[in-house]
C-alpha positions as CSV (number, residue, x, y, z in Angstrom):
1,M,35.0,-91.1,-106.1
2,S,33.2,-91.6,-102.8
3,W,35.1,-92.7,-99.7
4,S,33.1,-95.9,-99.5
5,A,34.1,-96.7,-103.1
6,R,37.7,-95.9,-102.2
7,L,37.6,-98.3,-99.2
8,A,36.2,-101.0,-101.5
9,E,38.9,-100.3,-104.1
10,L,41.5,-100.8,-101.3
11,G,39.8,-104.0,-100.1
12,I,39.1,-102.4,-96.7
13,E,35.8,-103.2,-95.0
14,L,34.9,-101.1,-92.0
15,P,34.1,-103.1,-88.9
16,G,30.9,-102.7,-86.9
17,V,31.1,-99.9,-84.3
18,A,32.9,-101.2,-81.3
19,A,30.8,-101.3,-78.1
20,P,31.9,-98.8,-75.5
21,V,33.8,-100.3,-72.5
22,A,32.6,-97.6,-70.1
23,A,30.1,-94.7,-69.9
24,Y,30.6,-92.9,-73.2
25,I,29.4,-93.0,-76.8
26,P,31.6,-93.9,-79.8
27,A,31.4,-90.5,-81.5
28,V,29.6,-87.2,-81.3
29,R,28.9,-84.5,-83.8
30,T,28.9,-80.9,-83.1
31,G,28.5,-78.5,-86.1
32,S,30.6,-79.7,-88.9
33,H,32.9,-81.9,-86.8
34,V,32.8,-85.4,-85.5
35,Y,34.9,-86.3,-82.4
36,T,35.5,-90.0,-81.8
37,S,36.1,-91.5,-78.5
38,G,39.4,-93.2,-78.1
39,Q,39.3,-96.5,-80.0
40,L,41.2,-99.6,-79.1
41,P,42.4,-102.3,-81.5
42,F,39.3,-104.5,-81.2
43,V,38.7,-107.2,-83.8
44,D,35.4,-109.0,-83.7
45,G,34.7,-107.7,-80.2
46,S,38.0,-108.8,-78.7
47,L,41.2,-106.9,-78.0
48,A,43.7,-107.9,-80.7
49,A,46.7,-107.6,-78.3
50,S,47.7,-106.4,-74.9
51,G,50.9,-105.2,-73.3
52,K,53.4,-102.4,-73.6
53,V,55.1,-101.4,-76.8
54,G,58.8,-102.1,-76.6
55,A,58.2,-105.1,-74.3
56,E,55.4,-107.5,-75.0
57,V,54.3,-105.8,-78.2
58,S,56.8,-104.9,-81.0
59,P,56.7,-101.5,-82.6
60,E,55.8,-103.1,-85.9
61,E,52.9,-105.0,-84.3
62,A,51.8,-101.8,-82.5
63,K,51.7,-100.0,-85.8
64,Q,49.3,-102.5,-87.2
65,H,47.2,-102.2,-84.0
66,A,47.1,-98.4,-84.5
67,R,45.7,-99.1,-88.0
68,T,43.0,-101.4,-86.5
69,A,42.1,-98.8,-83.9
70,T,41.8,-96.2,-86.7
71,L,39.5,-98.5,-88.6
72,N,37.3,-98.7,-85.5
73,A,37.4,-94.9,-85.2
74,L,36.3,-94.6,-88.9
75,A,33.5,-97.1,-88.2
76,A,32.3,-94.8,-85.4
77,V,32.3,-91.9,-87.8
78,H,30.4,-94.0,-90.4
79,G,27.9,-95.2,-87.8
80,L,27.1,-91.6,-86.9
81,V,27.1,-89.7,-90.2
82,G,28.2,-92.0,-93.0
83,I,31.8,-92.3,-94.3
84,D,30.9,-90.4,-97.5
85,S,30.1,-87.2,-95.5
86,V,33.8,-86.9,-94.5
87,R,35.4,-83.7,-95.9
88,R,38.8,-84.2,-94.2
89,I,40.6,-85.6,-91.2
90,V,41.5,-82.7,-88.9
91,K,43.4,-84.4,-86.1
92,V,44.6,-87.7,-84.9
93,T,45.6,-88.3,-81.3
94,G,47.4,-91.6,-80.7
95,F,48.3,-93.1,-77.3
96,V,50.9,-95.7,-77.0
97,A,51.3,-97.9,-73.8
98,S,55.1,-97.6,-73.7
99,A,57.7,-99.8,-72.0
100,E,60.3,-97.8,-70.0
101,G,62.7,-96.1,-72.5
102,F,60.5,-96.7,-75.6
103,T,60.4,-93.5,-77.6
104,G,59.1,-94.7,-81.0
105,Q,55.5,-93.4,-80.5
106,P,55.4,-91.4,-83.7
107,A,56.3,-94.5,-85.8
108,V,53.6,-96.5,-84.1
109,I,50.9,-93.9,-84.8
110,N,52.0,-93.8,-88.4
111,G,49.8,-96.9,-88.6
112,A,46.9,-94.5,-88.2
113,S,48.2,-91.7,-90.4
114,E,49.3,-93.9,-93.3
115,L,45.8,-95.6,-93.4
116,L,44.1,-92.2,-93.4
117,G,46.4,-91.1,-96.3
118,E,45.6,-94.3,-98.3
119,V,41.9,-93.8,-97.9
120,F,41.4,-90.0,-98.0
121,G,44.5,-88.8,-100.0
122,D,45.0,-85.1,-99.4
123,A,41.9,-84.9,-97.3
124,G,43.5,-87.4,-94.9
125,A,46.5,-85.1,-94.1
126,H,46.0,-84.1,-90.5
127,A,47.5,-82.6,-87.3
128,R,48.6,-85.2,-84.9
129,A,49.8,-86.1,-81.4
130,A,51.6,-89.4,-80.6
131,V,51.7,-89.7,-76.8
132,G,53.5,-92.3,-74.7
133,V,51.5,-93.4,-71.6
134,A,52.1,-95.9,-68.8
135,E,48.8,-97.8,-69.3
136,L,45.8,-97.9,-71.5
137,P,42.3,-99.4,-70.9
138,L,42.1,-103.2,-70.8
139,G,45.9,-103.3,-71.2
140,A,45.7,-102.2,-74.9
141,P,49.0,-101.3,-76.6
142,V,47.4,-98.3,-78.5
143,E,44.4,-96.1,-78.6
144,V,43.4,-93.7,-81.4
145,E,40.9,-90.8,-81.5
146,L,39.9,-88.7,-84.5
147,I,38.5,-85.2,-85.2
148,V,36.9,-85.3,-88.6
149,E,35.3,-82.4,-90.6
150,V,32.0,-83.6,-92.2
151,S,29.4,-82.1,-94.6
C-alpha cells in the first residue's frame, strides 16, 4: 500500500504547505534525506493556538497541536518529493513552549510520534528529542521538525 493510500484509509488529508514566516524554505533534500524546517500548528494559514503548555494550553491540547504541526511537516515533505517516496521517518525534534515547572514535553510530542506510527507503521519508528523552551515563534505552543529518508 502506498503512503497516500494509507493516509486516505485513515481519513487524513495533508494540508497545503505552510508559508514560511521568515527567511527559510519548508524543506530541503540532500541525498536520500529530507529535512523539514520547524513547523508550527497552522490550520488554514492561522496559528491554531498560542501560549505556554502547562499554563494557557493544556498538555492534551498541545499533543493535538503537535499532531497538526507534524501534518504540516509531512505536507512540506510531500510538496518537495511526494509522500509516496518516504522510506522511513528518521528523527523527530519537537519543541514545547513550557510554563515554569512543566516537564511533560515527551507526552506532548507523542502527538507527532503516534501520528507517524499510524501512517507509516514500522517505517514511522524514529529517534526523537522533546525539548522544553521558553518561547516559540508567534507564541506557538509547539514546533516539530522531521528528518525523513526518501527514495
